N, C-alpha and C positions, 0 to 999 in steps of 0.2 A: 130204470125203476119208474113206475108210474105213481104219481102222488095224487091223493084225493083230498079235497077240502070241502067244507060245508059253507056255503054263502047264502045268506037269507033263507036258510032252511033247505037249500037244495044241495045235493052232492054233485060236485064238479070234478070230472076226471081229466086225465091227459096233461096235467101240468108237469113241469119239469122241476127237479130238485133245485132249490136256490132261487126260484122265481119269486118276485115281489108282487104282491097284490095291492092295487090302488083304486081309488074311486075316480071314475071318469065322469065329470059333471056334464059333459056334452051328451054322452050316451045314457047318463043316469043309471049306471050300473058299475059293479066291481069288475075289474079286468086285470089280467096278468101282464106285466111288462115282459118283453122278450128278454131272455137271459143274456143276450149280448148288449142290452141297454143298461140294466141294473141287475145285480146278482148278490145273494147272501150266501156265503160259505159258512154254514152252521158248525161244521167240524172244527175249522180253524178260527172261527169268529172274525171273518174278513168280509168287507163290503166292496164290491166292484162296480164302477160306473164305466160303461162302454167296454166291459170285459167280463167274461164268465170264469176267468181264472185269476182272481185277485192274489197278488203275491205279498201284500202287506195289509195291515188293519184297514186302511182306506187306499184303494188303488184306482186312480182315475186315468183313463186313456183319453188324452185330448187336453184342451186348454181350460183352465179354471180362472174365474174372476173373483177377486177377494179385496176387501179393504184392509185386512190385517191378518197376519199369520204369527202365531206364537210358537216357538220351537222349544223343546225341552231344554231346561237350564238357562234360558234367556230371561233376564229380569227387565221389567219396564222402568 
């Protein structure tokens, strides 16, 4: 399925379902991330980083760096 969006008053075609649009400050324009970089599954409300097939609400393929993680039911 081909998706069409309007960016700065222009119709842009050829984007893939689930693609994320972001501002590239170097290019000074809106660009689409590749679906294998970041992906939004609107049907299941899931977000994937480095995957186009997220299997949970947040699915990251690779290493993450964090200073703190809170899990359900854990009290500080």
